[in-house]
C-alpha positions as CSV (number, residue, x, y, z in Angstrom):
1,M,0.1,-0.1,0.0
2,S,1.5,3.5,-0.7
3,K,1.7,6.4,1.4
4,N,-1.9,7.9,0.2
5,G,-3.6,4.4,0.5
6,I,-3.7,3.3,-3.0
7,L,-2.8,-0.2,-3.5
8,D,0.2,-0.5,-5.5
9,S,0.3,-4.0,-7.4
10,K,4.2,-3.3,-8.3
11,I,3.6,-4.5,-11.8
12,P,6.7,-3.3,-14.1
13,D,6.0,-0.5,-17.0
14,G,5.8,-0.8,-20.6
15,P,4.3,-3.1,-23.0
16,I,2.7,-6.2,-22.0
17,E,4.9,-8.6,-23.8
18,Q,8.1,-7.2,-22.4
19,K,7.3,-6.1,-18.7
20,W,8.5,-9.2,-16.9
21,D,11.5,-9.8,-19.3
22,R,12.7,-6.1,-18.6
23,H,11.8,-6.6,-15.0
24,K,14.0,-9.7,-14.8
25,N,16.8,-8.4,-16.2
26,N,17.0,-5.5,-13.6
27,I,16.6,-7.7,-10.3
28,K,19.4,-7.8,-8.0
29,V,20.8,-11.4,-7.8
30,V,21.3,-12.9,-4.5
31,S,25.0,-14.3,-3.9
32,P,25.4,-17.9,-3.4
33,A,27.3,-17.4,-0.3
34,N,24.0,-15.9,1.2
35,K,21.2,-17.9,0.2
36,R,21.7,-20.3,3.1
37,K,20.9,-17.0,5.3
38,F,17.2,-16.7,3.8
39,K,14.5,-18.7,5.1
40,I,11.5,-19.1,2.7
41,L,8.0,-20.1,3.7
42,V,5.7,-21.8,0.9
43,V,2.1,-22.2,1.5
44,G,0.6,-24.9,0.1
45,T,1.9,-28.5,-1.1
46,G,-0.2,-28.5,-4.6
47,L,1.6,-28.6,-8.1
48,A,2.8,-25.1,-7.7
49,G,3.8,-25.2,-3.8
50,A,5.7,-28.4,-4.1
51,S,7.4,-27.1,-7.4
52,A,8.2,-24.1,-5.9
53,S,9.8,-25.5,-2.8
54,A,11.9,-28.2,-4.6
55,S,13.0,-25.8,-7.1
56,L,14.3,-23.1,-4.1
57,A,15.8,-25.9,-2.0
58,E,17.7,-26.9,-5.1
59,L,19.2,-23.4,-5.5
60,G,20.3,-23.3,-2.0
61,Y,17.7,-21.6,-0.1
62,Q,16.4,-23.2,3.5
63,V,12.6,-24.0,2.4
64,Q,9.9,-24.6,4.9
65,T,6.6,-25.7,3.3
66,F,3.3,-25.2,5.1
67,C,0.6,-27.8,4.5
68,I,-2.9,-27.3,6.2
69,Q,-3.8,-30.9,5.2
70,D,-2.8,-34.1,7.1
71,S,-0.8,-35.0,4.2
72,P,0.8,-33.3,1.5
73,R,-0.8,-35.7,-1.0
74,R,-4.1,-34.5,-0.3
75,A,-3.2,-30.9,-1.6
76,H,-6.1,-30.0,-4.1
77,S,-3.8,-30.5,-7.5
78,I,-3.6,-34.3,-6.5
79,A,-7.4,-34.4,-5.5
80,A,-9.1,-32.4,-8.8
81,Q,-7.2,-34.7,-11.2
82,G,-8.3,-31.9,-13.5
83,G,-4.8,-31.2,-15.1
84,I,-2.8,-28.1,-16.1
85,N,-3.6,-25.5,-18.7
86,A,-0.8,-24.4,-21.1
87,A,0.2,-23.1,-24.3
88,K,2.0,-26.1,-25.6
89,N,0.2,-26.4,-29.2
90,Y,0.7,-30.3,-29.0
91,Q,-1.8,-31.0,-31.4
92,N,-1.5,-28.3,-33.8
93,D,-4.4,-26.7,-32.7
94,N,-3.1,-23.0,-33.1
95,D,-2.5,-22.8,-29.5
96,S,-0.3,-19.8,-28.4
97,V,0.6,-17.6,-25.8
98,F,-2.1,-14.9,-26.5
99,R,-4.7,-17.5,-26.8
100,L,-3.8,-18.8,-23.4
101,F,-3.8,-15.1,-22.1
102,Y,-7.2,-14.3,-23.4
103,D,-8.8,-17.6,-22.4
104,T,-7.6,-17.0,-18.5
105,V,-8.4,-13.1,-18.4
106,K,-11.9,-13.9,-20.0
107,G,-12.4,-17.2,-17.8
108,G,-11.6,-14.7,-14.6
109,D,-14.3,-12.3,-15.9
110,F,-11.6,-9.8,-16.8
111,R,-10.9,-9.2,-13.1
112,A,-7.3,-10.3,-13.5
113,R,-4.1,-8.3,-13.7
114,E,-3.4,-8.8,-17.1
115,A,0.5,-8.4,-17.0
116,N,0.6,-11.5,-14.6
117,V,-1.6,-13.7,-16.4
118,Y,0.4,-12.7,-19.7
119,R,3.5,-13.9,-17.9
120,L,1.7,-17.1,-16.8
121,A,1.1,-17.8,-20.3
122,Q,4.5,-17.1,-21.3
123,L,6.0,-19.6,-19.1
124,S,3.5,-22.0,-19.3
125,T,5.2,-24.5,-21.6
126,N,8.6,-23.9,-19.1
127,I,6.1,-25.0,-16.1
128,I,4.8,-28.0,-17.9
129,D,8.5,-29.4,-18.7
130,Q,9.5,-28.6,-15.4
131,C,6.9,-30.5,-13.5
132,V,7.7,-33.2,-15.9
133,A,11.5,-33.4,-14.9
134,Q,10.4,-33.5,-11.5
135,G,8.5,-36.6,-11.6
136,V,4.7,-35.3,-11.5
137,P,2.8,-38.2,-12.7
138,F,0.9,-36.5,-15.5
139,A,-1.7,-39.0,-17.9
140,R,0.1,-40.1,-21.0
141,D,-1.5,-41.4,-24.2
142,Y,-0.3,-44.9,-25.4
143,G,2.8,-43.5,-27.1
144,G,4.1,-42.3,-24.1
145,L,3.4,-38.3,-24.9
146,L,1.4,-36.4,-22.3
147,A,-2.2,-36.6,-22.5
148,N,-4.3,-33.3,-23.3
149,R,-7.7,-32.3,-23.6
150,S,-9.5,-29.2,-23.7
151,F,-10.8,-27.7,-20.7
152,G,-14.2,-26.4,-20.4
153,G,-14.9,-22.7,-21.6
154,V,-11.6,-22.6,-23.5
155,L,-11.1,-21.6,-27.2
156,V,-8.6,-24.3,-27.9
């Protein structure tokens, strides 16, 4: 919150396609010698929380993960079995970053922060690859490729 009481979302300036790339290039990097000095608390053990915890621990940070359920395996990502959405274009269905961005903003009744949703759409293919590398048991077709389907209400 700023001094005058207005909520500041801290979204970088510039065109939507370049906001986060420019911001990423200007971030101060934490020295490898100092990483153990930081204790990071991750709330949630779903797909995002568990992946973030594992990635941060691999980078050398002290990570504590908080789970409200009796077991981390009861997180919603596991219970829902609905999958994850990404702009992968597996079946040459003309999927793209912009289409995922538009679907997500429209699905959120145009209330989402567009710069954040655009960055999510940009990184969505990398997120799928990272989850596969970390051993997330996604469904696969008979050829061994990741199974995919359209979610309700999406264009692709």
